[in-house]
N, C-alpha and C positions, 0 to 999 in steps of 0.2 A: 536502444533503437531496434535491435534485432528482434526483440520480443514484442514490439509494438506498444509498449507501455504509454508512451506519450500520446498515442492516438486518443486515449480516453482521459488520462491524468493531466493533459495540457489544459483542459477546460473543466473548471470546478462545477460546471453544470452537469457533466457526465460522471466524473469520478473525483474524489477529493484530491487536491494537490497536497503533497506530503510536506513540503517545506514549512508552511505556516502551522502545520499540526505537530511536527516532530517535537517531542519533549513535552507536549501538552496532553491534556485529556480530551477525548471525544465522547460524545453521547452516542450510544449504540441504539439500534432499533428496538432492543428489548428494554430500554430505559436505564441500563447500567452505563457506567463510565469506564473507559479504558485508556491507559497511557499509550501514546503513540511512541513506541520505541522499537529497537531491533526485533524483539520477540513478536510484537504485534504485527509489524510489517512482514516478517518472515512467515508467520502463520497466515496472514492475509494473502500472500502470494501462493502458498501451497493449498490453503483451504479458504478461499475468498468469501464463502457464505457463512463462515463460522461466527464472525463478529462484524456485522454490517454497520457502517456509520449511518446514523439517523439521516433520513432524507435522500438516501441513494438506493437505487434498485440493484438487485443482485445480478449484475451484468458481467462481471469479471469471470473469465474461465480459470480453472485451476491450472497451475503450472507444476503440479506435483510430479508428473512424468516428463516434463519439458526442460527442467533445469536440474543440474546436479547440485549437491551440497556446496561444492566449491564455487559454482556459478552463482548460487544464491548468496553466498558470503561476499563474492565480488560485487554483486549488485548492491548489497547494503553498503559496502565501502564506497562504491561509486556515488550513491545517494548522499552519503556523508560528505564526500569530497566536493560535491556540487553546492553544498550549503543552501543558503536561502533561495537560490535560483532553481533548485531541483523541483521536479514534479512531485 
């Protein structure tokens, strides 16, 4: 909530919801597929334009200098803990 993630990820029209995608593959804008796992989500937080999900605009800012490695790992643990209800 402090980072404002739910502002966009709450609505699948703006940004993909993570829960339905986690553990599955997504089609990227370059036509390749990528598994949605910790590595993908971590990279997407730090370099959001690197692997855009097909159908979404590159709106997300980089959090490279806004979260520490520890905060990033805590965020991933939080998403796992929320399970199917997570954004």
